[in-house]
VOGU-3710 file (C-alpha; in Angstrom, 3 decimals, decimal comma):
1> mrfrlagtat> 6,996/125,691/-59,222  5,073/125,803/-56,122  4,204/122,033/-54,353  2,045/121,687/-51,774  3,554/119,313/-48,474  1,021/116,842/-47,740  -1,237/117,953/-45,230  -0,391/121,727/-45,891  -2,018/124,253/-48,193  1,044/125,517/-49,594
11> lvaalssvip> 1,722/123,834/-52,812  4,687/121,770/-51,962  4,176/118,038/-53,042  5,982/115,635/-50,633  7,937/112,193/-50,688  9,198/109,311/-48,532  11,815/106,655/-49,810  9,879/104,902/-52,733  10,104/101,611/-53,910  9,130/100,923/-57,115
21> saaqtytaeq> 7,202/97,689/-57,421  9,436/96,649/-60,380  13,323/97,118/-60,634  12,746/100,067/-62,842  11,540/103,813/-61,654  13,504/106,921/-63,783  16,731/107,219/-65,842  19,789/109,010/-65,028  18,967/111,242/-68,058  15,482/111,880/-66,510
31> adhgrlvfae> 16,428/113,369/-63,543  18,927/115,456/-65,137  17,084/116,941/-67,444  14,090/117,568/-64,380  17,527/118,990/-62,661  17,796/121,925/-65,198  13,997/122,164/-65,601  13,768/122,845/-61,813  16,346/125,224/-61,463  14,619/127,305/-63,865
41> vcskchgssl> 11,140/127,011/-62,989  11,138/125,619/-59,164  14,373/126,608/-57,287  12,984/130,094/-56,462  10,418/129,262/-53,909  11,987/125,726/-53,188  15,963/126,231/-53,269  18,283/124,972/-55,747  18,786/121,838/-53,718  15,286/121,130/-52,431
51> egdaapalsg> 16,187/122,802/-49,111  13,284/125,134/-48,920  12,998/128,696/-49,116  9,517/130,904/-49,390  8,000/127,318/-50,084  8,745/123,884/-48,010  11,687/121,735/-48,533  11,616/119,138/-50,837  13,830/116,604/-49,253  14,444/115,626/-45,810
61> pefraawsdg> 12,596/114,153/-42,600  9,416/116,675/-42,681  9,167/115,871/-46,742  9,083/112,333/-46,311  6,349/112,430/-43,322  3,909/114,099/-45,747  3,769/110,775/-47,525  4,517/108,047/-44,410  1,289/106,556/-44,380  1,103/104,433/-47,243
71> rttvddlhyi> -2,601/105,992/-48,620  -0,462/108,532/-51,392  1,373/106,966/-54,269  3,637/108,918/-56,653  0,989/108,959/-58,956  -0,874/111,143/-56,466  2,444/113,393/-56,420  2,431/113,590/-60,170  -1,022/114,652/-60,318  -0,433/117,551/-57,893
81> itssmpprgm> 2,503/118,540/-59,618  0,540/118,768/-63,189  -2,527/120,051/-62,221  -1,238/122,846/-60,038  2,197/124,339/-61,021  3,539/126,488/-62,331  2,145/129,449/-60,758  1,735/132,934/-61,857  0,532/133,188/-65,090  4,073/130,832/-66,309
91> arltdeqyvd> 3,186/128,751/-69,286  2,529/125,103/-68,546  5,476/122,583/-68,851  4,997/119,506/-71,391  3,930/116,034/-70,040  7,867/115,124/-70,195  9,170/118,370/-68,417  6,766/116,996/-65,440  7,959/113,538/-65,427  11,901/114,462/-65,310
101> vlafilreng> 11,174/117,238/-62,591  9,032/114,206/-60,976  12,277/111,801/-61,643  14,744/114,495/-60,253  12,680/114,931/-56,651  12,981/111,400/-56,381  16,355/110,899/-56,870  17,124/113,712/-54,931  15,443/111,777/-52,078  17,771/108,608/-52,617
111> vpsggdplra> 15,198/106,720/-54,614  18,018/104,752/-56,991  17,399/104,873/-61,039  16,589/102,057/-63,400  17,029/101,403/-66,819  13,951/102,198/-68,294  12,546/105,733/-68,311  9,623/106,745/-65,540  6,155/107,519/-68,023  3,139/109,381/-67,330
121> dseylaairm> 1,236/106,242/-66,709  -1,548/106,419/-63,786  -1,323/102,593/-63,182  2,421/102,681/-63,289  3,064/105,691/-61,357  0,606/104,117/-58,666  2,586/100,923/-58,375  5,549/103,018/-56,603  4,373/102,839/-52,872  5,389/104,891/-50,156
131> tgaddlpgad> 7,523/104,020/-46,937  8,087/105,570/-43,897  11,041/106,520/-41,979  12,603/106,589/-38,782  13,242/110,498/-38,036  10,013/111,605/-39,365  8,379/114,481/-37,202  4,851/114,878/-35,969  4,381/110,805/-35,079  5,478/112,411/-31,332
141> apsylvgprg> 4,598/115,800/-31,520  3,129/116,762/-28,369  -0,488/118,148/-27,916  0,961/120,600/-25,194  3,615/122,225/-23,511  4,416/124,259/-20,735  7,210/126,563/-20,523  10,108/126,783/-18,106  8,952/128,856/-15,789  5,101/127,828/-15,943
151> ldptgtgpsr> 1,640/129,125/-16,820  1,775/132,898/-15,522  3,433/135,677/-17,262  5,523/138,192/-15,236  4,844/141,116/-17,495  1,648/142,754/-17,730  -0,665/144,847/-20,170  -2,280/145,443/-21,977  -5,828/145,230/-19,741  -9,023/144,017/-21,551
161> qellgaddda> -10,663/147,484/-20,820  -7,349/149,348/-22,871  -7,950/146,605/-25,565  -11,832/147,637/-26,155  -10,689/151,601/-25,823  -8,055/151,050/-28,456  -10,078/152,807/-31,091  -9,629/156,369/-28,508  -6,053/155,455/-27,682  -3,639/157,290/-30,330
171> snwlyhthdl> -0,807/156,165/-29,005  -0,705/152,514/-29,359  -1,374/149,988/-32,107  -2,971/147,132/-29,504  -4,511/144,513/-32,577  -4,118/143,854/-35,686  -6,347/146,200/-37,507  -5,871/148,871/-34,867  -8,490/148,335/-32,814  -11,211/145,295/-32,136
181> rgtrysaleq> -13,407/147,218/-34,673  -10,964/147,036/-37,120  -10,984/150,557/-38,385  -6,935/150,734/-39,089  -7,538/154,446/-38,060  -5,134/156,355/-36,117  -6,143/159,382/-34,790  -2,367/161,008/-34,756  -2,292/164,026/-36,475  1,476/164,801/-35,865
191> idrdnvsrlr> 2,569/163,840/-39,173  0,274/165,473/-41,775  -0,481/166,203/-45,551  2,031/169,404/-44,812  4,687/167,951/-43,532  4,937/164,466/-44,779  7,472/165,209/-47,503  9,816/165,590/-44,955  9,926/162,035/-43,291  12,901/160,009/-42,799
201> peciyqlges> 13,527/156,449/-41,750  14,483/156,744/-38,227  15,316/152,744/-37,628  15,593/149,810/-39,247  15,398/146,033/-37,856  15,975/142,615/-39,925  14,374/139,677/-38,685  17,199/137,658/-39,994  14,490/134,685/-41,477  14,296/134,567/-45,189
211> tnfqtgpivy> 10,764/133,195/-45,367  7,492/134,761/-46,128  6,467/138,007/-44,106  3,139/139,403/-44,229  3,300/140,170/-40,217  0,970/143,281/-38,996  3,461/145,161/-36,073  1,842/145,563/-32,612  2,990/148,457/-30,793  1,921/149,043/-26,791
221> dgvmyvtglh> 3,867/151,310/-24,363  6,677/152,088/-26,619  7,284/148,150/-27,095  6,615/146,324/-31,138  5,882/143,104/-31,252  6,882/141,319/-34,973  6,220/137,871/-36,563  8,006/136,005/-39,024  7,524/132,105/-39,860  8,881/131,036/-36,728
231> vtvaldaatc> 10,422/134,159/-35,102  8,596/136,339/-32,652  10,850/139,923/-31,702  9,774/142,566/-29,307  11,405/145,671/-30,516  11,983/149,367/-28,863  9,482/150,996/-30,834  11,472/154,330/-31,500  14,990/152,908/-31,877  14,523/149,292/-33,589
241> rplwrhewap> 16,826/147,715/-30,883  15,477/143,991/-30,282  14,338/143,549/-26,554  13,392/139,893/-26,862  13,520/137,507/-29,629  11,786/133,622/-29,800  11,980/131,165/-32,224  9,511/128,273/-32,461  11,056/125,028/-33,437  8,141/123,418/-35,195
251> ldqevwlnnr> 7,197/119,645/-34,069  4,705/118,895/-36,801  4,368/118,890/-40,620  4,133/122,672/-41,597  1,388/124,208/-43,476  1,119/127,569/-45,424  4,480/129,165/-44,180  2,810/132,704/-43,450  2,147/134,341/-40,365  0,465/137,684/-39,608
261> gvaiqdgyav> 1,205/138,660/-36,006  0,300/138,564/-32,796  -2,375/139,511/-29,918  -1,507/140,849/-26,492  -3,337/141,083/-23,330  -2,716/140,896/-19,792  1,278/140,123/-19,894  0,627/137,581/-22,939  1,966/137,677/-26,247  0,203/135,098/-28,300
271> rgtsdgylla> 0,439/133,748/-32,293  -0,335/130,962/-34,181  2,368/128,456/-35,880  2,330/126,509/-39,600  2,332/123,310/-37,515  -1,013/124,151/-36,277  0,086/125,199/-32,285  -1,345/128,210/-30,685  1,816/129,572/-28,580  1,544/132,059/-25,483
281> ldradgtllw> 4,850/133,758/-24,916  5,835/136,313/-21,583  5,429/139,757/-23,312  8,252/140,615/-20,818  11,021/138,975/-22,230  9,277/136,278/-24,790  9,694/132,966/-22,832  7,343/130,591/-23,451  4,495/129,960/-21,499  2,736/127,384/-23,372
291> arqiadpglg> 1,755/125,981/-26,648  -1,085/124,049/-27,553  -1,961/122,173/-31,037  -5,079/123,209/-31,814  -4,971/122,401/-35,406  -4,296/119,275/-37,373  -1,452/119,791/-39,702  -2,088/116,312/-41,674  -5,302/117,442/-42,545  -4,128/120,819/-44,189
301> etltmapmil> -5,422/122,784/-41,128  -2,708/125,480/-39,906  -2,678/128,970/-38,305  -1,673/131,945/-40,133  -4,084/134,843/-38,802  -3,269/137,369/-36,293  -5,262/135,699/-32,984  -7,816/138,411/-31,087  -7,758/138,225/-27,464  -11,154/139,231/-25,137
311> gdrilvgpag> -10,818/138,667/-21,546  -9,894/135,319/-20,861  -10,360/133,565/-24,549  -8,259/133,537/-27,255  -10,160/133,880/-30,893  -9,004/132,063/-34,131  -9,477/129,684/-36,937  -7,412/127,514/-39,040  -6,700/128,340/-43,047  -6,640/125,658/-45,151
321> senaisgwvg> -9,951/125,477/-46,776  -7,922/124,392/-50,452  -7,157/121,407/-48,463  -10,754/120,512/-47,938  -10,197/121,117/-44,227  -13,568/121,185/-42,355  -13,221/124,856/-41,515  -13,946/126,295/-37,619  -13,255/129,029/-35,735  -12,754/129,070/-31,767
331> afrladgeel> -12,303/130,247/-28,477  -9,149/129,124/-26,447  -8,232/129,864/-22,336  -5,753/132,233/-22,362  -4,340/130,920/-19,172  -3,632/127,670/-20,768  -4,903/127,459/-24,301  -7,630/124,464/-23,250  -10,803/124,596/-25,820  -14,105/126,957/-24,419
341> wrfhtvpgat> -16,066/126,550/-28,013  -15,758/125,792/-31,480  -17,976/127,054/-34,401  -17,704/124,870/-37,495  -18,390/126,788/-40,829  -18,829/123,955/-42,861  -21,630/121,650/-40,909  -23,189/120,352/-44,195  -19,758/119,577/-46,372  -20,412/115,867/-45,878
351> leggetwgnp> -20,639/112,532/-47,979  -23,978/112,691/-47,461  -24,343/116,602/-48,441  -26,833/119,130/-46,423  -29,638/121,423/-46,455  -27,236/123,648/-48,701  -24,532/121,216/-49,704  -25,827/118,744/-52,502  -23,130/115,684/-53,047  -24,522/113,733/-55,827
361> egivlgggav> -21,241/111,712/-56,314  -20,549/111,777/-52,965  -16,987/113,394/-53,245  -15,045/114,469/-50,568  -16,139/117,968/-49,356  -15,014/121,161/-47,051  -13,436/124,482/-46,999  -14,995/127,372/-44,839  -11,264/128,331/-43,221  -10,364/131,769/-41,680
371> wtplsldaer> -7,408/133,077/-42,256  -7,949/136,991/-41,898  -8,465/139,420/-39,360  -11,963/138,964/-36,861  -13,709/142,018/-35,767  -16,163/143,094/-32,565  -18,842/144,566/-31,108  -17,929/144,949/-27,956  -21,376/146,339/-26,792  -23,322/143,620/-28,513
381> gelyvavtnp> -20,891/140,897/-27,226  -20,795/140,000/-31,247  -17,968/138,762/-33,305  -17,314/138,630/-36,912  -15,979/135,904/-38,719  -14,693/136,123/-42,795  -15,403/132,419/-43,673  -13,559/131,376/-46,666  -14,527/129,512/-50,044  -15,829/125,794/-50,480
391> apdipahlrp> -13,633/122,978/-51,613  -13,302/122,064/-54,269  -12,832/124,839/-55,496  -13,610/124,849/-59,203  -16,808/122,177/-60,067  -20,011/123,837/-58,305  -22,215/121,400/-59,957  -20,561/118,721/-57,491  -21,698/120,653/-54,200  -25,302/121,949/-55,676
401> gdnlytnsiv> -26,636/124,489/-53,130  -25,444/127,827/-51,277  -22,730/125,697/-49,145  -22,955/127,497/-46,054  -21,747/129,409/-44,292  -18,817/129,477/-47,137  -17,966/132,804/-48,197  -20,184/134,766/-45,666  -19,949/136,972/-42,635  -20,820/134,990/-39,547
411> aldvdsgslr> -21,739/136,814/-36,571  -21,405/135,173/-33,397  -21,872/135,508/-29,352  -18,501/135,884/-28,292  -19,106/134,052/-25,251  -20,739/130,822/-26,004  -19,819/130,840/-30,147  -23,579/130,246/-31,123  -24,689/131,455/-34,354  -26,561/135,348/-34,161
421> wyrqivpndf> -26,489/135,860/-37,987  -24,888/135,675/-40,995  -24,892/137,054/-45,013  -23,608/134,950/-47,968  -21,842/137,100/-50,054  -20,606/134,530/-52,854  -22,994/131,326/-52,726  -22,093/127,937/-54,361  -18,552/129,474/-55,370  -16,507/128,191/-58,143
431> hdwdltqvsp> -13,896/131,272/-58,264  -11,812/130,743/-54,969  -13,558/134,046/-54,122  -13,055/133,631/-50,876  -14,880/136,300/-48,269  -11,284/137,877/-46,543  -12,601/141,225/-44,361  -15,387/141,687/-42,120  -14,285/145,156/-41,228  -14,465/148,219/-39,780
441> vfrgsvrgve> -17,052/148,144/-37,358  -18,884/151,487/-37,473  -21,328/153,495/-37,029  -22,051/155,937/-40,046  -24,586/158,083/-41,881  -25,549/156,076/-45,306  -27,974/158,289/-47,793  -28,755/160,554/-44,950  -29,658/157,789/-41,646  -27,667/156,850/-38,802
451> rdlvsvtgkh> -26,909/153,074/-38,830  -24,453/150,272/-37,171  -22,423/149,249/-39,720  -19,696/146,535/-41,238  -17,756/146,463/-44,465  -17,267/142,991/-46,067  -15,035/142,536/-48,815  -13,028/139,796/-50,472  -11,547/138,234/-53,376  -14,784/138,798/-55,554
461> gllhlldrtt> -13,576/142,345/-55,881  -16,411/144,087/-54,498  -16,701/146,064/-51,312  -20,042/145,855/-49,445  -21,531/147,622/-46,433  -23,714/146,215/-44,108  -26,479/147,101/-41,717  -25,465/145,014/-38,422  -28,747/145,634/-37,207  -31,087/144,572/-39,975
471> qeelfaaeva> -28,238/142,350/-41,807  -29,193/144,207/-45,063  -27,189/145,274/-48,208  -26,597/148,869/-48,472  -24,117/149,178/-51,427  -21,446/147,002/-53,143  -18,641/148,902/-54,491  -16,082/147,659/-57,220  -13,011/147,758/-55,710  -10,922/145,245/-58,356
481> hrenvdapvs> -11,708/144,506/-62,114  -14,307/142,215/-62,650  -15,176/140,738/-65,781  -17,116/137,268/-66,536  -18,014/137,247/-63,501  -20,876/134,718/-64,068  -19,814/132,890/-66,775  -19,998/129,058/-66,157  -16,996/126,929/-66,266  -16,574/124,990/-69,661
491> pggtfacpgf> -14,327/121,850/-70,538  -12,293/124,245/-72,646  -11,758/127,035/-70,118  -13,873/129,850/-68,896  -11,580/133,300/-68,572  -12,731/135,408/-65,613  -11,331/138,669/-63,329  -10,606/138,547/-60,508  -8,867/135,295/-60,346  -8,056/132,950/-57,892
501> lggvewngpa> -5,306/135,802/-56,513  -7,244/138,686/-57,090  -9,322/141,003/-55,522  -9,218/142,215/-51,753  -6,562/139,416/-50,055  -5,569/139,468/-46,344  -4,980/143,342/-45,871  -8,627/145,059/-46,081  -10,463/148,664/-45,976  -9,312/151,348/-43,354
511> lhpgegllvt> -11,829/153,733/-42,408  -11,318/157,794/-42,491  -14,336/158,951/-39,997  -13,222/162,618/-40,875  -13,898/162,212/-44,861  -16,327/159,319/-44,541  -14,369/156,873/-46,350  -13,300/153,292/-47,085  -9,720/152,837/-48,750  -9,298/149,534/-49,873
521> pavnycmtif> -6,158/147,723/-51,357  -6,850/144,972/-54,602  -5,570/143,196/-56,835  -6,300/142,500/-60,915  -5,284/139,387/-61,701  -7,338/137,190/-64,402  -7,411/133,639/-65,018  -8,827/130,836/-67,176  -10,455/127,940/-65,238  -10,497/124,294/-66,404
531> pdenvrhveg> -12,577/121,778/-64,573  -11,276/118,187/-64,052  -13,030/115,808/-65,849  -12,849/113,342/-62,678  -12,480/115,253/-59,515  -9,666/114,045/-57,160  -9,025/114,296/-53,326  -5,685/113,454/-52,321  -5,941/114,068/-48,501  -4,329/117,279/-47,006
541> elylggrlef> -3,217/118,406/-50,461  -4,607/121,076/-52,445  -8,220/120,107/-53,614  -9,194/122,291/-57,004  -10,958/120,261/-59,062  -9,374/121,919/-61,796  -6,202/123,519/-63,099  -5,579/127,197/-63,729  -4,041/129,180/-66,216  -3,116/132,812/-65,076
551> aqdgwsgylt> -3,357/135,716/-67,400  -0,316/136,137/-69,352  -0,443/140,017/-69,932  0,416/140,533/-66,253  -1,354/142,449/-63,039  -1,737/145,090/-61,370  -3,340/147,298/-58,216  -6,054/149,672/-56,978  -6,354/151,677/-53,723  -10,049/152,905/-54,031
561> avdvedgsrr> -11,805/155,008/-51,646  -15,218/154,485/-51,389  -17,521/157,182/-49,816  -19,781/155,749/-47,023  -22,503/157,858/-47,794  -23,656/156,549/-51,089  -21,024/153,862/-52,057  -19,627/156,046/-54,578  -15,968/155,949/-55,707  -14,049/159,273/-54,399
571> wryesdapmv> -10,805/158,503/-55,611  -8,510/155,708/-56,743  -4,636/155,158/-57,256  -3,761/152,740/-59,695  -0,421/150,371/-59,407  1,634/148,502/-61,819  1,546/145,106/-59,171  -1,402/144,499/-56,447  -1,802/145,951/-53,793  -1,561/143,904/-51,108
581> aavtttggdl> 0,104/145,499/-48,101  -2,067/146,946/-45,420  -3,575/150,513/-45,492  -4,105/153,003/-42,399  -5,464/156,087/-42,759  -4,668/159,280/-39,756  -5,815/161,907/-38,061  -3,136/163,707/-40,244  -5,469/163,132/-43,340  -3,322/160,459/-44,886
591> vltgelngdf> -3,714/156,999/-46,073  -0,383/155,105/-45,731  0,119/151,916/-47,474  2,759/150,317/-49,700  3,483/148,617/-53,175  5,180/145,775/-54,419  8,043/147,526/-56,046  8,898/148,101/-52,408  7,450/152,015/-52,291  6,344/153,267/-48,814
601> laldvatgep> 3,319/155,388/-50,359  1,734/158,331/-48,221  -1,175/159,959/-50,434  -3,827/162,881/-49,231  -7,100/160,875/-48,288  -9,342/163,577/-49,789  -7,610/163,548/-53,254  -5,874/160,191/-53,056  -2,650/162,165/-54,341  0,857/160,736/-53,633
611> lyrfntggpm> 2,589/162,929/-51,385  5,332/160,649/-50,285  7,437/157,853/-51,534  10,313/156,047/-50,121  11,636/152,483/-51,181  12,305/150,109/-48,541  14,330/147,512/-50,517  11,911/144,615/-50,692  8,262/143,987/-51,719  5,360/145,184/-49,210
621> gggvvsyavd> 2,820/143,040/-48,311  2,624/143,617/-44,281  1,653/145,885/-41,896  1,786/149,414/-42,028  0,842/151,102/-38,282  1,174/154,370/-36,796  2,009/155,002/-32,994  3,670/157,570/-30,404  6,375/157,224/-27,805  7,270/160,179/-25,945
631> grqyiavasg> 4,897/162,177/-27,789  6,518/161,545/-31,054  4,451/160,270/-34,037  6,395/157,088/-35,824  5,137/155,068/-38,675  5,918/151,355/-38,967  6,210/149,361/-42,172  6,993/145,496/-42,744  9,244/145,181/-45,931  10,218/141,480/-47,615
641> qpsgfwvldh> 8,979/138,825/-49,607  5,363/138,459/-48,750  5,371/134,964/-50,418  7,332/133,541/-53,205  4,160/134,418/-55,489  3,893/137,875/-54,432  7,207/139,319/-55,493  8,466/141,107/-58,645  12,334/141,505/-59,414  13,628/141,370/-55,905
651> pgqatvvvfa> 12,308/139,534/-52,619  14,276/141,958/-50,056  14,756/140,640/-46,461  12,199/140,174/-43,696  12,285/143,612/-42,690  10,952/146,492/-40,281  11,161/150,419/-41,273  10,155/153,061/-38,890  9,860/156,446/-40,124  9,323/159,774/-38,120
661> lpr> 9,846/163,630/-38,784  13,236/165,106/-38,076  13,688/166,556/-34,458
//
């Protein structure tokens, strides 16, 4: 079971010291029963003593902080638990079990038991009020910090020009998706389809952080940069020897416990944090240069994506659509993090509604978060943003209209942040079908005509190819199982595929220019959606407007190769579990990726035939990159629990494994 921490988008509930309005709160027997249920269902994510693991702790100062302002009650906490938990296809608990788990959480946070049992009565629970605590984090969180040596890095490179030419740089991996166009293609060909079976692990590095691991490594001049939730590490890319290590100590409440990597330029290494800070480290030694809080975790905003750097600006946006944040993407000065511009992704999501956002009942509206890689056409000065879902997620009838710019590719002027064009892929979404990928950006032939193209896909399970000049859709290819996609949500529940956690997640298509293929990982996982009779908003909390039951008959994954020329499927690899790891194609005619069973996998790009496997010891949901040091080609992969949800039997540890051919 995963709860949401108030002000976060992870499924974590939170609580401070509770003073009931009556002498009774819960019985010791209820709490004892709740402890047993929690141990079986919830402890895998939150720890056996509520200390936190894949999901945040359910006790302590940060836990209490989320409920310290008096605007929420134990009834809100009970609502979040019963409407959201447990995750991933597990059977719902009984009403009595939910109340018992609540009683256990109350007890573990110092609330005394009483003689009468806690009961699932809204008025009764609402009378239990939250109070603050003296040791709450966040109240005095600074908005800006300067490092011990000042703002200027001692390191250098890569330059702006090197980043702009990264698609032609075979030795380095300079951006999260290889290059600013997001091709995920390495021209290196030393490792190829004929010799890949001889690969062997060259070195291994464990981050020593038992948290979610979705990082995408960056490599420049023989140095690799890797992130965990709080840790940033520089490694010798050929030996895995650590060069420096920086650990961020959160200053505010944390939201969505994920981080996907850094961006580098001119001696800076920049990343986001789960408590809303943008950090700049000295690329030479990891010293903090500055930290600026640009996202508000109290509203549910968090920074999970790997930023992009272009010249004097850092480009980034917050996750948190399911918390009903008002999404945005912004540019921040590289020298000190000062805001340069901000584009609001859901300008009509207000109580009054807007031109594309009806709001007949005056509910809270929001969404439009940004949590996956940006891409760029540098010649046009055009930045491409994947804007995600509206909130509340399920009751589309309460926000009639297209709900712009949710689930849209938005093209912005990279210098000013002004809108150039957009195309909405999923209007008036009620499946949580985030648009997640707006790359690669490339030029290619479609039905015999050369065009400027962009690949667009997301959790709805279709890969769209658009003409960037005309914004015309050229084709839409199915890359995940789709079923009952247009059926409206009914009170008795509506079955649909992909589910809320289906389709294409945080890693997207890789281009192989030689074969003219887009190779895309995807998740097959269905759900039944149940709408709430009365939509309820708790600030900073999960705001679905209903509940979900994930399919009980399992999940699976696809890796699909789509022909750019006509949108046809060239081949498909099927996995027993979702495919969420990155995909890389190479000049050696290989497709490199990973599976949740821990296997690193190399396939023939022309046929999809698996040519090499190696089990890394933990599920793979992070980056897969290739680079060269002193003329020798390497492949580095991220292994370890992507989250408490994306794991099979063994979570593994946050680990980087580097492969090479024998010398």
